[in-house]
N, C-alpha and C positions, 0 to 999 in steps of 0.2 A: 504494500499499500503505499502511496506516495505521500510526500510531506503535506500537512494540513496548509490549505490556503490561508492567508493572513486575513483575519476578519477585520472589516472597515465600517465606520460610520462617517458619512459625509454631512458636515454641518453646513447648512444653506439657507437661501431665502428665494427659492424658485428662480434660478438664473445661473450664476456662476457654478453652482453645485452640479446642475445637469450637464453643462458644458464640461466640467472636469470629469464626471463620470464618463461621458461619451468618448472623450479623447484619450483617457488615461486608464480607466478601470473597466470599461464595457467588455472588451474581449480579452482582458488580461488574467491569464490563468493563475497568477501568483496571489490574486486577491479576491476576496468574497465581500462585496458590499451588502451588509445586512440590513441597513436602512439608511434613509435620510433623515435629519432633523431639520425643523424649519423655524425661522425667526422672521421678525420684521413685517411679514405679510400676513394679514388675518385670513383665517379659513383654509389655509393650505395643508395643515396637518390632518391626518386621518385619511389622506388620499394615497394612491399607488402610483409610482412610476411605471408606465405601461410596459408590457412585454415587448410590444412592437418597438419600443426605443431602448429597452434594456439589453436586448440580444439574447443569444442562445444560452448563455450561462444563467439566465434569470428567466425561465419560462412562466413564472407566475408574477413577474414584475417585482418592484422593490418598494416596501411600505414607507410612508412618511410620518414622523411623529413631532409633536412639539418639543422644541428644544429644552423646555424644562425638565424633560424626562431623561436627559442625557446620561447622568450618573447611573441610573438604574438600568437603561439600555446597554451601557458599557459592561456592567457587571453580569446582567442576564445573558448576554450573547458572547461573553468571554472575548470582547473586542480588543484587537491588538494595536490598531492605529485609529485616531480620529483625524480627519482631514477638514480644516477650516476652509470653507469656500464661499464666503460672502464678504461684503464690503461695508464701508462707512463705520469702521470700528476704531476707537482710540488704541493707541498701543497697550494701555492699561487693561482694556477690554480684551484684547487679544491674549494677553498673558494670563487673565483670569480664566478665560475659556481653556487655554493650554494646562493650567493648574488644575482645573476640574477633570479634564481628561487623565492627566497622569496621576492625580490623587486616586482615581478609580482604576488605576492599572494599565491604562493605555498610552502609547506614544502619541505624539502630537505633530501633524504634518501641515506643511503649506507647500502648494504646487506653484512653481514658477513659469515664466515665459517659455522656456525651451520645452517643457512638457505639455504646454497647453495651447501655444500659438499655432494656428494654421497658416500655411503659406499659400499666397495667392499668385496666379499667373498675371494678375493686372496690379499696376501701381496702386499703393494704398495709403491714404491719409487717415490717421487716427486722431480723434478728438477726445481728450480725457480730462479728469479734473482732480483736485485734491480733496474735494468734498462735494456731496450733492448740493445743487443749488448755487454752484460757484458762477454758472453762466455759459456751459457747454453749448446749449441750444443756440444762443445768439452767435457764438463762434462758428458753429457748424453751418447755420443759415447763411451767414456771410461767405463761407468757403464754397458752399454749392452754387451760390450766386455768381461768385467770380468764376468758377469752372464753367458754368453755362454761358456766361458772357464770352469766355474764350472758346466756345465751341467744343467743349470737352463734355462727353456724356457721362453722367456720374450715377452710380447706384449706391443708395444709402442703406447700410447695414446696421440696425440698431441692436444694441445690447438687449438680451432676453428679458421679458417680463410675462411669462406664460403662466398666467393666474388662472385661466379657466380649467374647469375640471377635466375636461377631455383633452388631455395632452397629446393623444395620438392624433388629433385633429389640428394641431398646431406644430407639427413637425417642421414644415416650411409654410411660411407665410409671405405672400407678396402683395402689397397694396399699390394699386395704380391711381386710385382716385379717392377722394374723401368719401364718396358713397359706398366704396368697398368697406372702409372702416367703419362707418355708421352702421352699415348692415350687420357686421360682425358685433359690434356694441349691442344692437337690438336682440341679436341671437344669444347673447351672454357669452360670446366668444372673445370679448375684447372688454378691457376695463377703462375707467377714466384715466388711470395713470398712463396706460398705453396710448390712448388717444392724445393725451397731451404731448407725447413725443412725436407722434405720426403726423398730426394735423399741419403742424407748421411747414412740413414738406408738401404734404398732398395739395394743400391749397395753392401751392405754386407750381404745381405740375411735375414734382419730382416722385420718383419710384421709392418705395420703402420695403426692405426685407427684414424679417425677423422669425422668431419660432423657437425651436428647441435643438435641432440638429444643425450646427453651423457649419459642418462639412458640406452637407447638401445645400444649405442656404447660400454659402459662398459660391459653389460651383454654379448654381443657377444665376446669381448676380453677375458673375464673370462673363456670362454669355450676352448680357444686356448693355455693358458699359466699357468705357475706356478707363475709367478710374474708380475705385471703391473708396467710399468714405465710411470708416468705422465710427458710429456715434456712441460713444460709451455710455454706460449706466452708472449711477452713483459716482464712486471714485475708483471703480474697478479699472484694472489694466486690460488692454485690448485682447480679444480672442484671435485676432488676425495680425501677423507680423507686419508692422508699418514701415513704409519707406519714408514718411514723415510723421512724427508724433508731436502733437501739440497738446499741452496740459494747461488747464485754466486754474489759476489761483484766485482766492477770494479776499479782496482787501479789507472786508469786514470781519474776516476771521484769521488774523495773522498767526503764524506757528503751526496752524493745522497742517501745512504742507510738509511738516517733518515730524508730526506726531499722530497721524492718522493712517491706518492701513486700509486699502493698498495705495492711498494717494501718494504717500511718501515715495513708493516705488516709481509712480508716474513722474514725479518731480525729478527724479534721478536718471530716468530713462529718456526723457523726452529731448526733442531738437529745439523746441519753442515753448517758453512759458509766457501765457498772457495773464498779466496781473489785472484782474477786473474789478469794477466798482470803485476805482479810486476817486471818482467824483464826490461819493458820500462817506468816504472813509477818512480818519485822520491821516495825515501825512506819515506819521510814524508808523502806522500799520503796514503800509505798502513798502515802505523803507525796510522794515524788519523782514517782509517776505523776499525783497530784493537780496538782502544780505544772506538770508537762508539759502536761496537758490545759487548764489555765487559761490557759496561754500560747498554745498553738495553736488552741484552740476554746473561748473564754470563754463562748460562748452555751449550751454544753452543760450540761444537768442532770447531777448526779453522785450515784449511788447507791452506797453501801458495803455489801459483802455477804461473807458466809462461804459456803464450800461444806462443808455440814455432812454428815459420813460417818457411815453406820451399817453394821453388819456382821451378817450372819445370826446367827452364833454366835460370839462373841469367844472363848469358851473353847476352841474348837478351834484357835485361834492361840497362845494362852499357852503358853510353855515348849517349843513344838515347832519342828521344822526345816520352814521354809515356802519355797515357790517363788512368787514374785510374777509374775503375768501382767498386763500393762497394754495399754491401747488403743494399737494400733500407730502411727497417725498422730502422736498426742501425743508418744510417746518416740522417733520416728525423725526425719522431717523438720520435726516441731513443735519439736524441740531441747530438750524437757523431759527432765530426767534421771529423774524418776519421776513417778507419778500417784497416783490414789486408793488403789490396791492397796498401794503402799510406805507411805503415810501411815497407812492402816489397820493394816498389819502392826506398824509401830513403835509405835502406840498400845497394842498388846496384848501386847507383850514376848515375841517368839519366842525360843527359845534360839539360833536361826541363821537368817539369810537366805541361801539357797543361790544360788550363781552358776550359771546354766543354761548359760553358753557351753560349757563343757567337755563337755556332753552333745550338742551340736549337730554333726551330720555336716557336714563341709566340702564345698563346692561346692553347697550348697543356697542358695535365695534367702534363708532365715532366717539362715545362716551370714554371708552377704554383708552383712546389715544391720548387723552388729557392725563390719564393716570399713569400711562407708560412714559410720556413726555411732558413732565411737569413745567417745561419752560414755555409750553404753549399758552399764550395769554393774548386775548383780543383778536385772535385770528381763527378762522374756521378752515381747517384742511380738507381738501378735495379727496375724501376717502370714498372710494365707489368701485368695488371689485365686482359687484353684481347689481342687478336691478333694485334689490331690496335695499342695499347700502346707499344707492343714488336716491332712492325715495326717501331714506332717513335724512340724507343731506339736504334735499329739497324741503322737506318738512321743517327743518330747523330754520332755513333761509325764509320760509313763509311765516314762521312763528315769531321770529326775532323782531323787537320793537325798533325798527329802523327805517328810515326813509329810502335808502338806496344801497345796493350792494356794490362794493368795489371789488373787482375780480382781478387778481394778479396771476391767475392761471393762464398757460399758453392756449387754452381752448376756449371756444365759445360755449359758455355754460348753457345758455338758453337753447341752443341747437341740441346739446346733450338730453335736456329735459324733454324737448319736443319729440326727439327720436323714440322716447318711451311714452309719448303721449301724456307727460306730466306737465302741469301748469305752474310756472314760476309767477307769484303775485307781486314780486318786487322789481323796481327798476335795476337793471344791471349795468354798471359802468365798467367798461372793458379796459384793462391797462395793458399796454404793449411796451416791449423794451428792445432796443437794438444796440449792438455793440459799436462803439465809436472809438477809435484808436487816437490816442493823444501823444504817441511817441513818433519819432521819425520814421521808424521801421513799422510796416503795416502788414496785415494778413495778404493784402493784394501783392506785396513784394514777396512774401514767403511762398505763396501759391504760384506765382509767375516762375520763381526759380524751381520750384518743384516740377512744373510742366515742362520747362526747357530740359530739365535733366531726365525725367522718367516717361513724358508723353511724346515730346518732340513737336 
């Protein structure tokens, strides 16, 4: 009888964990993945990673459990190795999880780029960040517009967010229009969080790829484009080996670039650092980031930028009672106390910013967010992983004693509610933001150099 396969638990949040399994563990005869644990995303535990994705070694698929059960799962399954496979964690949190694993008898593992990055036949630009909410989306938007203006066809591959129950239906997803995405949203195969990332591209006519199996996703996207743009999630490092890697740092959160995993990997690996939001941050903040970057990655080019905010109709905010809705990941596990909605509201002098928490029903996932993330105050995060959660979000918006909603999310909230035939009773003022470089070196310069070198 051969040697026993090493037993593994993969700690994840329905994204990097699945990718690490697919590229490193799926057909690996040396390891037996006994389960995934899940964190950050509500409602994922209790599901099964399907046999269609798990491969021949796992004919029954692989179960998923809440991360709170990790010690018990290690002991019960005589686990040898725990593999951390999700992002937006402080270094202290990483070592806390390592300590839990080792205290229960297992080793602790992190998989790096060599074991997890796919290689593309097309040139690749990767946009990453040091934290969720640093401003990847505005950087990515600007890059794809530059490529389009230069006549370069680009396929956008988005970091996974496969939160729907039927993962076998999300192996490869290709979105060519906003209507494609809204149809999936209506069918329960897409969440608000996913739409927040896709809509910005789809409304401008760009194609977006996502899903679970990124080998298949990449090969499909390569057939349609001259250049691949990897649009990273949270502060994770790319799934695809980049020819140009851009990392966004947040001037409102100095030192996070050297104290959070795996954003600190991004800041060390990248070719270009964009220090974003310097217009609303103290000068000492972005100088600290500048010094940190020069210390850990002296070869990186540095671009200074502002996240310039615009509002549909500012007069609808002035002197009124406002409810602020923000991008969920940014103000939950991203750790930001506020986003573009709060900044916009403060710019236009409302008479009051209403605290939404008192209007949220207890024992809902939305209410739990305020318990898990106590820094949340005076903003309502867009938590909506299914129709019921979206209805809970809308019920709060309708109940809050406010004159107007200021939405800092990247999506059109009213359109989301209308997709489900739900009625929003409040005015919604939409906030938009675009990256504006204030340094001599710009993204246009960086992308032009990339095209000349890799596209011709």
